[in-house]
Each structure stands twice: as C-alpha cells, then as structure tokens.
N, C-alpha and C positions, 0 to 999 in steps of 0.2 A: 504494500500500499503507500503511495507516494503521499510525501508532506505538501501541503498547499504552501506556496511562497507568496509573498507580498507582491511580486512582480506578476502574477497571475491576476491577484486581485485588482491591482491597479489598471489592468488592461481589461478585465471583464466587467467591472461594476459600471463604468460610463456607458457600457452598451446595454447592459441590463435596464438601467435606469431610463436611457432612451427609449428602448424597446417598451417599457412600462407605460411610458408618457404617451407615445404613439398608440399604443393598445387602447388606453383610456380615452383617448380622443376620438378614435375610430368607434370604440364600443359606444361611447355616449352618443355619437351622431347616428348609430344604426340601431340603438335601443338594445345591444346586446353586449354588455361589459364583460360578462364572464367569459365568453369566447374570445373576445379580442384581446382582454387583458393576457389570458394564457399564451394567446399566439405571439403577442408582443414580446413577453418575457422568454418564449422559447426561441425565437428569432434573435433576440437580443444576445441571450446566452451563446448560441451557436456562432454568431458572428464574433463575439468577444473571444471565444475559445479559439477560433480560426485566427485570430490576431497574435495569439500568444506563440512566442518561438519555441519550437521543439528542440530538444538537446541531442 
C-alpha cells in the first residue's frame, strides 16, 4: 500500500473542487444536483490523478 504524498494532494484537490463547483452549477440548472455533483467529482478526480507524475 502506497503512502499518500502532499504532492498528490496539491495537484488533485484543485481539480476536485473545480469539478464539484461545475457539478453543482450544472445540477442546479437541470434540477438534478445528485447526478451532476457525483459526475463532477468523478471527472475532477480523474483529471487530477492524470496530472500527477508517475515515478
């Protein structure tokens, strides 16, 4: 099991928060916050982890 590093957190958290904000905005416009919030978080996490350099 790998240890989490601060470098991973620093690169992933901004994408997570951006995905959450976008998901809330789209969800409030379409009256389906649950769906879009979860999609925004999932997309934000995947983009954030894609930006992390692999060793």
